[in-house]
C-alpha positions in Angstrom: 107.8 104.7 84.8 105.7 106.4 82.0 107.5 109.0 79.9 105.9 112.3 79.4 105.0 111.2 75.8 103.6 107.9 77.0 101.5 109.6 79.7 100.1 112.1 77.1 98.9 109.1 74.9 97.6 107.2 77.9 95.4 110.1 79.0 94.1 110.5 75.5 93.4 106.9 75.1 91.5 106.8 78.4 89.5 109.8 77.5 88.5 108.6 74.2 87.4 105.2 75.8 85.4 106.8 78.4 83.6 109.0 75.9 82.8 106.2 73.8 81.3 104.3 76.7 79.5 107.3 78.4 76.1 105.7 77.3 76.9 102.7 79.6 77.1 105.1 82.7 73.9 106.7 81.5 72.2 103.2 81.3 73.5 102.4 84.9 72.1 105.7 86.2 68.7 105.0 84.8 68.7 101.5 86.3 69.6 102.6 89.9 67.3 105.6 89.6 64.4 103.2 89.7 65.5 102.1 93.1 65.1 105.4 94.8 61.4 104.9 95.7 62.4 101.4 97.3 65.0 102.7 99.6 64.1 102.1 103.3 65.6 103.4 106.5 67.1 100.9 109.0 66.0 101.1 112.7 68.3 99.7 115.3 67.1 96.5 117.1 68.6 94.2 119.7 69.2 90.4 119.4 72.0 87.8 119.6 74.3 87.7 116.6 76.5 84.8 115.8 78.8 84.1 112.9 80.8 81.0 111.9 84.1 81.4 110.0 86.7 79.1 108.7 90.4 80.0 108.9 91.8 81.1 105.7 94.5 78.9 104.4 96.8 81.9 104.0 96.6 82.4 107.8 98.4 79.1 108.5 101.2 79.4 106.0 104.2 77.5 107.3 108.0 78.0 106.6 108.5 74.3 106.4 105.8 72.2 105.1 106.8 69.3 102.8 103.3 67.9 102.7 101.5 71.2 102.0 99.3 70.5 105.0 96.5 73.1 105.9 94.2 73.4 108.9 90.5 73.2 108.2 89.3 75.0 111.3 85.9 76.6 111.9 85.2 78.8 114.9 82.2 80.9 115.9 82.2 84.4 117.1 81.9 83.2 120.7 85.2 81.5 120.2 83.7 77.8 120.2 85.7 75.6 117.8 83.3 73.6 115.6 85.9 71.9 113.4 89.6 71.1 113.4 91.1 68.8 110.8 94.6 68.7 109.2 94.4 68.0 105.4 96.8 68.0 102.5 96.1 68.0 98.7 96.9 64.2 98.6 94.8 63.2 101.6 92.7 60.1 101.1 89.2 61.7 100.6 87.5 58.3 101.5 89.3 58.3 104.8 88.0 62.0 105.3 84.6 60.9 104.6 84.8 57.9 106.9 86.0 60.0 109.8 82.6 61.9 109.9 80.9 58.6 110.9 81.4 56.0 113.8 81.8 52.3 113.3 78.0 51.9 113.0 77.6 54.5 110.3 76.1 57.2 112.5 77.4 60.7 112.0 79.7 62.1 114.7 80.4 65.6 113.1 78.4 68.4 111.6 79.5 67.4 108.1 78.5 63.8 108.7 75.0 64.9 109.8 74.7 67.1 106.7 75.7 64.2 104.5 73.2 61.9 106.1 70.3 64.3 106.2 70.6 65.4 102.4 71.2 61.8 101.4 74.7 62.1 99.8 75.4 59.1 97.7 77.6 56.6 99.7 78.3 59.4 102.2 81.5 60.6 100.3 82.5 64.2 100.3 83.4 64.3 96.8 79.7 63.2 95.9 78.6 66.2 98.0 81.2 68.7 96.3 80.8 70.1 92.9 83.6 68.4 91.1 86.7 69.8 92.7 87.3 67.3 95.5 89.1 64.3 94.0 88.6 60.5 94.7 91.4 58.5 96.0 91.8 56.7 92.7 92.1 60.1 90.9 94.8 61.3 93.2 96.7 58.0 92.7 96.3 58.2 88.9 97.5 61.8 88.6 98.8 63.2 91.8 99.9 66.5 90.0 96.5 67.2 88.4 94.2 66.1 91.2 96.6 66.9 94.2 96.0 70.6 93.9 95.7 72.6 97.2 92.5 74.2 95.6 90.2 71.4 96.6 91.1 72.0 100.3 89.5 75.4 100.0 86.3 73.7 98.6 86.4 71.3 101.6 86.8 74.3 103.9 83.8 76.1 102.5 81.6 72.9 102.7 82.6 72.7 106.5 81.5 76.2 107.0 78.1 75.4 105.3 77.9 72.2 107.5 78.5 74.1 110.7 75.8 76.8 109.9 73.4 74.0 108.9 74.1 72.1 112.2 73.6 75.3 114.3 70.2 76.0 112.6 68.9 72.4 112.5 70.2 70.9 115.8 70.8 73.8 118.2 68.3 75.0 120.9 68.0 78.8 120.9 67.4 80.5 124.2 66.7 84.0 122.4 65.8 85.3 119.0 69.2 84.8 117.1 70.7 86.1 113.9 73.1 83.8 112.3 75.6 85.5 109.8 77.5 83.7 107.1 80.7 85.2 105.7 79.8 85.4 102.2 76.5 85.4 100.3 73.9 82.5 100.8 75.2 80.9 97.6 77.5 78.2 96.7 79.3 76.9 93.6 80.6 74.0 95.5 77.8 71.9 96.7 76.5 69.7 94.1 72.7 69.6 93.0 70.4 68.6 94.5 72.2 68.6 97.8 72.3 72.4 98.2 68.5 72.7 97.7 67.8 69.9 100.2 70.2 71.5 102.8 68.5 74.9 102.3 65.0 73.4 102.6 65.8 71.6 105.8 67.2 74.8 107.2 64.0 76.7 106.3 62.0 73.9 107.9 64.0 74.1 111.1 63.5 77.9 111.3 59.8 77.4 110.9 59.8 74.6 113.5 61.8 76.7 116.1 59.3 79.7 115.7 56.3 77.4 116.1 57.5 75.2 118.9 60.0 77.3 120.9 58.6 80.9 120.1 62.0 81.9 119.0 62.9 83.5 115.7 66.1 82.5 113.9 67.3 84.7 111.1 69.9 83.8 108.5 72.0 86.1 106.4 75.1 86.2 104.3 77.2 89.3 104.0 80.0 90.0 101.5 82.5 92.8 101.6 83.0 92.7 97.9 80.4 92.1 95.2 80.2 92.6 91.4 76.8 94.3 92.0 78.3 96.9 94.2 81.4 97.4 91.8 79.0 97.7 88.8 76.5 100.2 90.4 78.6 102.1 93.1 79.4 105.1 90.9 75.8 105.4 89.4 74.3 105.1 92.9 76.6 107.8 94.2 75.7 110.2 91.3 72.0 109.6 91.7 72.3 109.8 95.5 70.3 106.5 95.9 71.2 106.1 99.6 71.1 109.7 100.9 72.7 110.9 103.9 71.0 111.2 107.3 70.2 107.5 108.3 71.3 103.9 107.6 69.5 102.6 104.6 69.0 99.6 102.4 67.4 98.6 99.1 66.5 95.3 97.4 68.4 94.5 94.4 66.2 93.6 91.5 67.0 90.1 89.9 67.7 91.8 86.4 70.4 94.0 87.9 72.0 91.1 89.6 72.0 89.2 86.5 73.5 92.1 84.5 76.4 92.3 87.2 77.1 88.7 87.5 76.5 87.5 83.9 75.3 84.1 85.1 71.5 83.9 85.7 71.8 80.7 87.8 73.8 82.5 90.4 70.8 84.6 91.0 67.7 82.5 90.2 68.7 78.8 90.4 67.8 77.2 93.9 70.6 74.9 93.2 73.1 77.6 93.7 71.3 80.5 95.5 69.2 80.7 98.7 69.1 84.4 99.3 67.5 87.7 98.2 70.3 90.4 97.8 70.2 93.7 99.4 72.5 96.7 99.3 73.0 98.0 102.9 74.7 101.0 104.3 74.9 100.8 108.2 76.4 104.2 108.6 74.4 107.4 108.1 76.8 109.2 105.9 77.2 109.0 102.0 80.9 107.9 102.3 80.2 104.9 104.7 80.8 101.5 103.3 78.0 99.6 101.3 77.7 95.8 101.9 76.0 93.1 99.9 73.6 91.2 102.2 71.7 88.0 101.3 68.5 87.4 103.3 67.4 83.8 103.5 64.5 83.2 100.9 61.3 83.2 102.9 62.5 85.9 105.4 62.5 88.7 102.9 59.4 90.3 104.3 61.3 90.9 107.7 64.2 92.6 105.9 63.9 95.7 107.9 63.8 93.9 111.2 66.7 91.6 110.3 68.9 94.4 109.0 68.2 96.3 112.2 69.6 93.6 114.2 72.6 93.4 112.0 73.2 97.1 112.1 73.3 96.9 116.0 76.1 94.4 115.7 77.7 96.5 112.9 77.8 99.8 114.9 80.4 98.3 117.1 82.6 96.9 114.2 86.3 97.2 114.7 88.8 97.5 113.0 86.4 97.5 109.9 83.8 100.3 110.6 80.2 99.5 110.2 81.0 95.8 109.6 79.3 93.2 111.8 81.3 92.7 114.9 80.3 89.0 115.1 82.0 88.4 111.8 85.1 90.1 112.9 85.3 88.2 116.0 84.8 85.0 114.3 87.8 85.7 112.0 89.9 86.8 115.0 89.1 83.3 116.7 89.6 81.3 113.6 93.0 82.8 112.6 95.9 80.5 113.1 98.9 82.9 113.8 101.6 83.9 116.3 101.8 81.3 119.1 99.2 79.0 117.5 101.1 79.0 114.2 104.4 78.3 116.0 102.8 75.3 117.7 101.4 74.1 114.4 105.0 74.3 112.8 106.6 72.5 115.6 103.9 69.8 115.7 104.4 69.2 111.9 108.2 69.1 112.2 107.9 66.5 115.0 105.6 64.4 112.9 108.0 64.6 109.9 111.0 63.8 112.1 109.2 60.6 113.2 109.1 59.4 109.5 112.8 59.9 109.0 115.6 57.2 109.8 117.2 58.2 113.2 120.5 58.7 111.7 119.2 61.5 109.4 116.9 63.2 111.9 119.6 66.0 112.5 118.5 67.1 109.0 115.0 67.9 110.1 116.1 69.4 113.4 118.1 71.9 111.4 115.0 73.4 110.1 114.0 74.6 113.5 117.1 76.8 113.5 116.8 78.3 110.1 116.0 82.0 110.2 113.0 83.0 108.2 114.4 85.6 105.6 111.1 86.2 103.8 110.1 89.3 105.8 113.3 91.1 105.4 113.8 94.1 103.0 116.6 94.3 100.5 119.4 96.6 101.6 
């Protein structure tokens, strides 16, 4: 706890710092002031909205897991399971690659079709990923360095992209449909030129569907947190860029994005970015949340229409207000918790038990009876 003397010094130090940096706030206010004339009102529109979400590794944390196994599970907002794999940091990534194809080399999964369509070298997932997924040889040579759980998250992200790609390129749409990605339409994990090829094929499919089937498919990515929002939130509030009275949006200029991210490639390089960023408020009041929404390049001219569809879905958002309901449903379906988590835990213990000599299986069985003390408070 701060002493009274320390608190006094802290207040003075913060006051001095903000006074010195006041020019930064003035600069941000000038930047966002230029956006006022570009702000547009969002009008509600009706269409089908679908989101695809992978279960977070934190949602399937086990009390007993000697192999650090994680589920890679992708589910859409309708509850349809699109991927289910069990992966550990020391999994054979060649075997993971092989299971995406049949004996004849034809893809049997969405990830396999993506690797085939963008011509991934040797159809190996570590050739598709940007550096973090290890080869079997790398894991064998240094299990500590290369057996990190972090690459499983990369694999999960690539699976999300694969299911989104598969839905756009290989699905038949009965109505106009808005596809929503959890996160911006950007990726650090897919190696050039594969990201560019993937996006190009999705754009070609969107054009083909509109021409042949008379159906429009829109693609957006939405992020709850963004450096752009954090950088400009206060200045936008002071300048009243998104005034009360109606839902509104504004396109974010490239120079403002680059200033926020500090990495121009994340904004302008097609090897990493496939969207045009918009700041969007689906509520009509000043205090309603603002989201960062990427619209697929080539569809920016329909931003008002697309965001109108997204707003219709967001109006029913629960428990997060004015957040697309399709994303919230997808998260609910993807989460591995409660009964499902218990089944996952029991299945893992059964599998481990089968590896142990029969005389020592009682040691594994004992783990079923151990109480979980992690949630208890100290007395």
